[in-house]
N, C-alpha and C positions, 0 to 999 in steps of 0.2 A: 504494500500500500504506500503511495507516494504523497508527499506534501509539497505543494507548489508555493514558493515564496518569491517575492520581487525585490531586487536590489538595483542600485544605480547602474550596474553592469548588465542587467538583464534578469532573466528568470533562472533560478536554480531549483532543481528538483531534489528534495531530500527524501531518501527512501528509509522508511522505518519498517523493521521486521516485526510482524505481528504473528505470534504463535497461534496456530489453529487448535482449538480444543477438540479433542476426540472423545466420543462417548463409548464406553465399554460396558458390556453386561458381564457380571460375574456370577458364577454358580454359588452364590452365597445367599441362603434363605433368610429373609427378613420378616419378622413378625412384630406384634405390638410391643414386645418386651425389649427389642433391640434399639439401642440409642445410636442412630446413624450419625448424629453429630459427634459422638465419642469416637466412632470409627474414622470420621473425617479428620478429627484432631490428631489421632494417632498416626494416620497415614501422612499427614502434612509434617508432623514432627519427624517421621521416618525419612521423608524425602527432602527435608529442608536443606541439607547440605548439597544436594544435587540440583537445587533450583527448580524442582518440578512442582507444579501446582496441581492440586487435587480438590474436586468437590464431589460429593456423593448424593445419591437419591435412590428412589425405588422405581422399579418397572413391574408392570402387571400386578402391582401391590404385593409383590412377593420376593423379588430379586433385587440385589444391590447393583446399582449402576454407578459408574465412576466417569467423571469428565476430567481429562488431563491433557496437558500440552505436550507430554512426552510418553505415549503409550508403551513403547518398547522398554524404556527404562523403568516405568512404573511396574509393568508385569514382571520383569526380571527381578526387581527388588522385592515385590510381593511374594514371588515364588520362593525366595530365600527365607521368608518369614513363616509361611504356612506349609503344612505337610502335604495337603491335597491341592493340586493345581486348580485354580478357580476360573480360568478362562474357558468359556463354553466352546465345545467342538462339535462339528456336524457328524463326524464319524465316531462310533463308540470305542475309541481308543483312549484309555485313561480318562474316562469321563467321571467327574465328580457329581454325584446325585444325592438326593435327600430322600430318606425312607419315609413313605407316607402311610403304609399299611403292611402288616404281616398277618396272613391268615394261614389256614392249614396247608395251603398248596402254593401260594405265591407271595413274593415280596414285590410291592408296588413302590416305585421310585419316581420322583419328579426331578426335572432339570430344565434350565432355560435354553432356548435357542439363542442364536446371536442377536436376534431382534428383541429379545426379552420376553417372548411368549413362552408359556409353560407347556412342557412336553412330559409325557409319562411313558415308562417302560415297566413291564412285568417280567419277573424272573421266577424260576422254579425253586421253591424253598428246599425241596429234596436235593436238588443239584448243589445248592449252596452248602447244605449240611454235609453232603458227601465230599465235596471239594475241600471242606475244612477238616476232614478226617473224622466226622461224627456220623451218627445215624439216628433215625427217629426212635429207635429202641433205647437210646441213651437216656438215663434218668436226668431230668432237668435240662434237656438240650436247649430249650428256649432261654433258660437262665444263663447258660454258657454263651449263647449268641449275644445276649444283652451285655455280658461282661467283656466282650470284645468290641462293643460299640454298634452291634447290629440291632437297632431298636428304632421305633417310630420317632421322628423328629431329628434324627442324627444323620450326619453325612456319611457317605461311603464312596470309595473310588472303585469303578467297575471297568472291565474290558470285555467286550462282546457280551456274554450272558452270565458272567460270574465276577466275584471280587477280583481285583487286579493284583499284580505283583506288589504294588505299593501297600495294599491292604495286608497282604501276606507278611510283608516286612514289619508292618505295625504290630501284628499278632506276635511275630517272632520277637520283637523288641519287648513286648509286654512279658513274654515268657523268660527271655534271657536276663532281663533286669532283676527278676526275682523279688519284685516289690509289689505291694498292693497299689492300686491306682484308682482314680475317680475321673470319669468323663463328666464334663460340665458343659451344658448348653444354655446360652443366654447372656454370657459375659462378652464384652468387647475386649480387645487386647489391653486397652488403657485401664478398664475396670479390673481386669485380671491382675495387671501389674500393681495397681493400687492395693488390691486385696492381699497380695503376697508381700509387698514391700512396706506398705503403710499400715495395714491392719494386722500385721504380725503373723500371717499365715505361713510366711517363708520359713519359720523355725520348724515347721512340720513337713516341708516339701523338699524332696531330694532333687527333683527335676520337673520340668513341665514342657509341653509341646502344644503349639497352636495347630490344631487340625485345620481350622479355617479361621476367619475373623470373628466368629461367634461361638466357636467350640474348642475346648481345650482338654488335654489330659494332664492331670496332676499326679505325679509319682510320689508316693509317701515314703518318708524315712522309715527304716526298720523299727518295728515296735510301736509305730503310730497306728491307732485304731481308726478304721475307716468311718465308723459311726461318729466318732468324736470330730473328725474333719468335716463331715456333712453338717453336723450341728453348728460348727464354727462358721462354715461357709454360708449357711442359711441365715444365721444371725447377722453376719457382716453384710450380706446382700440385702437384708431387709432395710438397711439404711439407704439403699438405692431405690427402694420401693418397687422391687421387681421380683417375680417368681423365677426360679431356675429349674431346669431339668438336670438330673444327674443319674449316672449309673455307676455302681461300684464294681470294680474289677479286682477280685481277690485272687492272689497268686495261686492259692490252693485249688481254686476252681479251674485254673488254666493248666494244671499239670497234665491233663490228657493231651494237650497240644504239644508237649515236649517230645513225645515219641513220634507224633505226626511230623514235626519239623525235622527230626533226625532222619526219617525215612524218605521224605520228599526230596525230589531233585528239581532244580530250576526248570528243566525241560518239561516236567509234568505240570508246571504252573503257568506256562506261557500260552 
C-alpha cells in the first residue's frame, strides 16, 4: 500500500508494508467454560519476542479460530507447545478430534474442516479396544479407556480408523513414567500455569503436558494421592468460577498396557 506525498521537487511515493492477517481454524473445542481471552493473552505472550500478532475467536460456536500476521511461525510455535497438532487437515492423517459419544459399538468424534464447519466420524469401539491390547471381556475396560484419556469431551489424535502413533506414545509415556496422573479439561495454559505456580499446586506435580490449549495432563509426584489433587484443583478452580472435567489415570490400572507395549512393534501400529 503506497502513500503519495508532495514536495517542492515533485511527488514521492512512500511504500508502507502492511501485514495481511490470516484466519486459521484450529481443532480446539471451545465451550462456555473456556476463557478465549486467556488463550489470546497466553499466545501473545508466547509470540511477543517474535513480533507476531494474534487475536482469537470462535467458529461454528465450537472451534477456536486465530487471526495472525504470520501463520507459519504461529503454527510452528504452537506445535512446540501442545502435544496434539491443532491445524485441521482434509485427509485423516494425524487428525486431532474430540470425542462426542461412546456407546456399545462406536466412538463418535467431531473435528472442524478448514472453513470451520463441524464434521463427524464414527469408529469401531471393538477395533479401538483390540488395537490397544484389550478386549470386551476385560473387567472395567471402559475405566481403562477413561484412564488413558478416551472419554467424552476429551481430544484424541487418530489416523485412518484408529488412534494414531502419537496417541500410542502418550499411553507409553503414561506407563513408562510410573506415576499417577490426572487429565484436566477446561483450563487454558495461563490458568494452568497460575494454578501450578501461584496457587501452590506445583509442590504436588512432577511434570505436566499440554495436550491442547484447553486440556492438560498433570503427572503427580510419588506418594501424592490423586483424590487429594482433585480436591485441591477443584477448590482452586472454583475461584475462577468454572467447572472442570477430569479423569484420573492411576498407574496400577495401566499395568496391563506394559506387556502390550513390550510386544508391539512400530510396524503393527502404522
